[in-house]
C-alpha positions in Angstrom: 0.0 0.0 0.0 3.0 2.3 0.2 3.0 2.4 -3.5 -0.6 3.7 -3.5 0.3 6.5 -1.2 3.4 7.5 -3.2 1.5 7.5 -6.4 -1.3 9.6 -4.9 1.2 12.3 -4.0 1.7 12.8 -7.8 -1.8 14.3 -7.8 -0.6 17.1 -5.5 0.4 19.3 -8.4 -2.0 17.8 -10.9 -5.3 19.7 -11.4 -8.2 17.3 -11.2 -9.7 19.2 -14.1 -7.0 18.3 -16.5 -5.8 14.9 -15.1 -5.6 12.4 -17.9 -6.5 8.9 -16.9 -4.6 7.6 -19.9 -1.4 9.4 -19.0 1.3 8.2 -16.6 -0.4 9.4 -13.4 -3.7 7.9 -14.5 -2.2 4.6 -15.4 -0.2 4.4 -12.2 -3.1 5.2 -10.0 -5.4 2.7 -11.8 -2.8 0.0 -11.5 -2.3 0.6 -7.8 -6.1 0.9 -7.1 -6.7 -2.5 -8.7 -3.7 -4.2 -7.1 -4.1 -7.1 -4.7 -3.1 -4.9 -1.8 -5.9 -2.4 -2.6 -8.4 -5.3 -2.9 -7.3 -6.7 0.5 -7.5 -3.2 2.0 -11.1 -2.8 0.7 -12.0 -6.2 2.2 -10.5 -5.1 5.5 -12.4 -1.7 5.4 -15.6 -3.6 4.7 -15.1 -6.1 7.5 -18.2 -6.3 9.7 -20.0 -3.8 7.5 -23.4 -5.0 6.8 -26.0 -3.8 4.2 -28.4 -1.0 4.9 -31.7 -0.4 3.3 -33.4 -3.1 1.2 -32.4 -5.0 -2.0 -33.2 -3.1 -5.2 -35.4 -4.6 -7.9 -34.3 -7.4 -10.2 -34.2 -4.9 -13.1 -31.7 -2.7 -11.1 -29.6 -5.7 -10.1 -29.3 -6.8 -13.8 -28.5 -3.3 -14.9 -25.8 -2.9 -12.2 -24.3 -6.3 -12.9 -24.1 -5.4 -16.6 -22.5 -2.1 -15.8 -19.9 -3.7 -13.6 -19.1 -6.2 -16.3 -18.8 -3.4 -18.9 -16.2 -1.6 -16.8 -14.2 -4.8 -16.3 -15.0 -6.0 -12.8 -14.6 -9.7 -12.4 -17.8 -11.6 -11.4 -16.5 -12.5 -8.0 -15.8 -8.8 -7.2 -19.2 -7.4 -8.2 -21.4 -5.9 -5.6 -25.2 -5.9 -5.2 -27.5 -2.9 -5.5 -29.5 -1.7 -2.5 -32.1 1.0 -1.9 -30.9 3.1 1.0 -29.4 6.4 2.2 -27.5 8.2 -0.6 -26.9 11.6 1.1 -29.2 13.3 -1.5 -27.5 11.7 -4.5 -29.3 9.5 -7.0 -26.7 6.7 -6.4 -23.5 6.2 -4.5 -20.9 3.4 -4.3 -19.9 2.0 -0.9 -17.3 -0.6 0.0 -19.6 -3.6 -0.7 -22.7 -2.2 -2.5 -24.1 0.4 -4.8 -26.9 2.3 -3.1 -29.7 4.0 -5.1 -32.3 6.5 -4.0 -35.6 5.2 -5.5 -37.2 8.6 -5.5 -34.3 10.1 -7.5 -33.1 7.1 -9.5 -35.7 4.4 -10.1 -38.8 6.5 -10.9 -40.3 6.2 -14.4 -39.5 9.8 -15.4 -35.7 9.2 -15.0 -34.4 8.6 -18.6 -32.8 5.2 -19.3 -29.6 6.9 -20.3 -29.3 8.7 -17.0 -29.7 5.5 -15.0 -27.1 3.8 -17.2 -24.6 6.6 -16.8 -25.1 6.7 -13.1 -24.7 3.0 -12.6 -21.6 2.8 -14.8 -20.2 5.8 -12.9 -20.7 4.0 -9.6 -19.3 0.8 -11.1 -16.0 2.5 -11.9 -15.8 3.6 -8.2 -16.3 -0.1 -7.2 -13.6 -1.1 -9.8 -11.0 1.1 -8.3 -12.0 0.7 -4.7 -12.4 4.5 -4.4 -14.1 4.5 -1.0 -11.5 2.4 0.7 -8.6 4.1 -1.1 -9.8 7.5 -0.1 -9.9 6.4 3.5 -6.3 5.0 3.2 -5.1 8.3 1.7 -6.8 10.2 4.5 -5.1 8.1 7.2 -1.8 8.1 5.4 -1.6 11.8 4.8 -3.0 12.8 8.2 -0.5 10.6 10.0 2.3 11.1 7.5 2.8 14.8 8.1 3.6 14.6 11.9 5.5 11.4 11.6 7.7 12.7 8.8 8.3 16.0 10.6 9.3 14.1 13.8 11.5 11.7 11.8 13.5 14.7 10.4 14.4 15.7 14.0 15.1 19.4 13.5 17.9 20.7 15.6 18.9 24.1 17.0 17.2 27.1 15.4 15.4 24.7 12.9 13.2 23.5 15.8 11.3 26.8 15.4 10.3 25.6 12.0 8.6 22.5 13.3 5.1 24.0 13.7 5.3 25.6 10.2 6.5 22.4 8.6 3.7 20.4 10.3 1.1 22.8 9.1 2.5 22.7 5.6 2.5 18.9 5.7 -1.2 18.8 6.9 -2.2 21.3 4.2 -0.4 19.2 1.5 -2.2 16.1 2.8 -5.6 17.8 2.6 -4.8 18.9 -0.9 -3.9 15.4 -1.9 -7.1 14.1 -0.5 -9.3 16.7 -2.2 -7.6 16.4 -5.6 -7.8 12.6 -5.4 -11.5 12.7 -4.7 -12.1 15.1 -7.6 -9.9 13.0 -9.9 -11.9 9.9 -8.9 -15.2 11.5 -9.8 -14.0 12.7 -13.2 -12.5 9.3 -13.9 -15.8 7.6 -13.0 -17.6 9.9 -15.4 -15.2 9.5 -18.3 -14.6 5.8 -18.0 -18.2 5.0 -17.0 -19.9 7.0 -19.7 -17.7 5.5 -22.4 -18.4 2.0 -20.9 -22.2 2.5 -21.6 -21.3 2.0 -25.2 -24.2 4.3 -26.2 -24.1 7.9 -27.4 -27.8 8.3 -26.6 -27.3 7.3 -23.0 -24.5 9.9 -22.6 -26.5 12.5 -24.4 -29.5 12.0 -22.1 -27.1 12.3 -19.1 -25.7 15.6 -20.5 -29.2 16.9 -21.1 -30.2 16.0 -17.6 -27.2 17.8 -16.1 -27.8 20.9 -18.2 -31.5 21.0 -17.3 -30.7 20.6 -13.5 -28.0 23.3 -13.6 -30.4 25.7 -15.4 -33.1 24.9 -12.8 -30.6 25.6 -10.0 -29.5 28.9 -11.5 -33.2 29.9 -11.8 -33.9 29.1 -8.2 -31.0 31.2 -7.0 -32.1 34.1 -9.2 -35.7 33.9 -7.9 -34.4 33.8 -4.3 -32.2 36.8 -4.9 -35.3 38.7 -6.1 -37.3 37.7 -3.0 -36.8 39.7 0.2 -38.1 37.3 2.9 -37.4 33.7 2.1 -39.5 31.0 3.7 -37.8 27.8 5.1 -38.5 25.9 1.9 -37.1 28.6 -0.3 -33.9 28.8 1.8 -33.6 25.0 1.5 -34.0 25.2 -2.2 -31.4 28.0 -2.4 -28.9 26.1 -0.4 -29.4 22.9 -2.5 -28.9 24.9 -5.7 -25.6 26.4 -4.5 -24.4 23.0 -3.4 -25.4 21.3 -6.7 -23.6 23.9 -8.8 -20.5 23.7 -6.6 -20.5 19.9 -6.7 -20.9 19.6 -10.4 -17.6 21.6 -10.9 -15.8 18.3 -9.8 -17.4 16.2 -12.5 -17.3 16.3 -16.3 -19.0 19.3 -17.7 -22.0 19.3 -20.1 -19.7 20.0 -23.0 -17.3 17.2 -22.0 -20.2 14.8 -21.8 -21.4 16.0 -25.2 -17.9 15.3 -26.6 -18.1 11.7 -25.3 -21.5 11.3 -26.9 -20.2 12.7 -30.2 -17.2 10.3 -30.1 -19.5 7.3 -29.4 -21.9 8.5 -32.2 -19.0 8.5 -34.6 -18.4 4.9 -33.6 -22.1 4.2 -34.1 -22.4 2.9 -30.5 -25.9 2.3 -29.3 -27.2 0.1 -26.4 -29.9 -2.5 -27.0 -32.5 -0.2 -25.4 -31.9 2.7 -27.7 -31.5 0.4 -30.7 -35.0 -0.8 -30.1 -36.3 2.7 -29.5 -34.7 3.8 -32.8 -36.3 1.0 -34.7 -39.8 1.7 -33.3 -39.6 5.5 -33.7 
């Protein structure tokens, strides 16, 4: 696991907005995250961790299994889908399961492409053990700063620099953690959306993101024009700000459209959209 920590340090000066998963850093991180050590660490982190919520429908299980197969997860390492707490997201990946919010994810108005992109996104998180690797990085960087500073054993006047070096080390560790988290989200978007093998799925996802962003901006504008906000309006305003801020860490609408255009050039369509195309 030392290799995972050292490789993650490479992200310190790499913007999560321009990190290329096909470049050296991306390949190194992907290799480390899929190593036997990372798999064992994930099993350790999940030890004693049961399942919350209830099993998702058979349809969701089949879609999630197909998504995990598409991103390259061996059968024995695939996880089930559960309906449970997702902290306001449509779906999240944990150590041992993918959790969906039925109100946001499984309702009939949610386009098939959005479901597919979301499940493939979470499948990539499972593939690279992102939850457990993030915990490892947090432990390693939080403990590494004081341990390294103590190991250097500053002498004489240099002892006065101990607090400063410790603060710098902690700051650098937090930066590594933050950039790694952003990198993981963009990697899950990019690899997951390509793995859908369908330009219509990705286009529907891009349209959904664009529509929700426009809605969030409209809510903020209306709230700014209102003097006395009621509790529901304040809640909607806070949600809108949080959504816009969070989406800055994922692929943009234009980036998703570019993936869709690339898949369209390759004439990639899933079975669902092939059927829809024939019957339209």
